[in-house]
C-alpha positions in Angstrom: 48.2 185.7 80.5 44.4 186.7 80.5 42.9 188.5 83.5 39.3 189.2 83.7 37.2 192.2 85.7 33.5 192.8 86.2 31.6 195.7 86.2 27.8 196.7 85.5 28.2 196.6 81.9 29.6 193.4 81.3 33.4 192.4 81.5 37.1 193.9 80.9 39.3 191.0 79.4 43.0 191.8 80.3 46.2 190.4 78.2 49.5 190.9 79.3 52.5 189.5 78.1 56.1 189.7 79.2 54.8 192.1 82.1 53.5 194.4 79.9 49.7 195.2 79.4 49.0 194.6 75.7 45.0 194.4 75.1 41.8 195.7 77.0 38.6 194.1 75.7 35.4 195.5 76.8 32.6 193.1 76.5 29.1 193.3 77.1 28.6 190.1 79.1 29.7 189.2 82.3 32.4 186.5 82.6 33.7 185.0 85.5 36.7 186.8 87.1 40.1 185.8 86.4 42.8 187.5 88.8 45.7 189.0 87.1 48.1 191.3 89.4 48.2 194.0 89.4 46.1 194.4 86.6 42.8 193.2 87.7 43.1 195.1 90.9 43.8 198.3 89.5 40.8 197.9 86.7 38.3 197.1 89.3 39.6 199.9 91.5 38.8 202.1 88.5 35.5 200.6 87.9 34.8 201.3 91.3 35.3 205.1 91.4 38.6 204.6 93.8 41.6 205.4 91.0 41.8 207.8 88.3 45.1 206.4 86.4 46.9 203.3 86.2 50.4 202.8 86.9 51.7 199.4 84.7 53.7 199.0 81.9 51.9 198.4 78.4 52.7 198.4 75.1 50.9 198.6 71.6 51.5 199.2 67.8 50.8 201.8 66.1 51.3 203.9 63.0 52.6 207.7 63.4 49.2 209.1 62.7 47.4 206.3 65.5 50.3 207.3 68.1 49.1 211.0 67.8 45.4 210.0 68.1 46.3 208.4 71.0 48.6 210.7 72.6 45.6 213.4 72.4 43.2 211.3 73.7 45.2 210.1 76.8 45.7 214.1 77.5 42.0 214.6 78.1 41.7 214.8 81.5 39.6 212.2 83.6 36.0 213.2 83.8 36.0 215.3 80.8 35.6 214.7 76.8 36.2 216.0 73.5 34.5 215.9 70.1 36.4 213.7 66.9 35.9 217.0 65.6 38.2 218.6 68.2 40.5 215.6 68.5 40.7 216.7 64.6 41.4 219.8 64.8 44.3 219.5 67.8 45.7 217.3 65.4 46.2 220.1 62.7 43.4 218.5 60.4 39.9 219.8 60.9 39.0 217.0 58.5 40.1 214.1 59.9 37.1 213.2 62.6 36.5 210.3 60.0 39.8 208.9 60.8 40.0 209.8 64.6 37.1 207.6 65.0 38.6 204.9 62.8 41.6 205.0 65.1 39.6 205.3 68.1 37.3 202.2 67.1 41.0 200.0 66.8 42.2 201.1 70.1 44.2 197.8 71.9 43.7 199.3 75.3 40.7 200.6 76.5 40.2 203.2 79.3 44.1 203.1 79.2 43.8 205.0 76.2 40.1 206.7 76.9 38.5 206.7 73.7 35.6 206.4 76.0 36.2 210.5 76.7 35.5 211.0 72.6 32.2 211.7 71.6 30.0 213.1 68.3 29.3 216.4 68.4 25.4 215.5 68.4 25.6 212.5 71.2 27.6 209.9 72.2 29.3 208.4 69.3 30.4 205.4 68.4 32.4 203.0 70.9 34.3 199.1 70.3 32.4 196.5 68.9 32.6 194.0 71.3 31.6 196.6 74.0 28.8 198.5 72.5 28.1 202.5 73.8 26.7 200.9 77.2 30.1 200.5 78.0 31.0 203.8 76.8 28.2 205.6 78.6 28.9 203.9 81.8 32.6 205.0 82.1 31.7 208.8 80.9 28.9 208.9 83.5 31.5 206.7 86.3 34.0 209.8 85.5 31.7 212.2 85.8 30.5 210.8 89.5 33.8 210.6 90.6 34.2 214.0 90.1 30.9 215.2 91.3 31.1 213.2 95.0 34.8 215.2 95.9 
């Protein structure tokens, strides 16, 4: 089953199988909304600054290295960022920044695994191919605006 939520930079396509979120794709164009509860409501709330975390089941397949990277990324607090190099150092391998970036480029659950919170040392860095850096900048700015409003 697929749901779609729209926001300023485009659409979020949500795929659910057997009651578990299995894919989140950020798209750089606006698609017609498609409700898929409770997933679309929670994403809509997040994208409008009314939610900071999600409480539905999800699953994904990943190697042990990818799971370690995703675990570190999921521990980055809402509204904060780390660099690819900092994630690599946290893994215990300072030279793994490129591998971290490659892993995040294959992230199946954007926003749930908040890879937008990982930036380059000298700028915003890359992001998923279907979304571009516009989505990444939007998500980083959204979280900072929400924190500053508190």
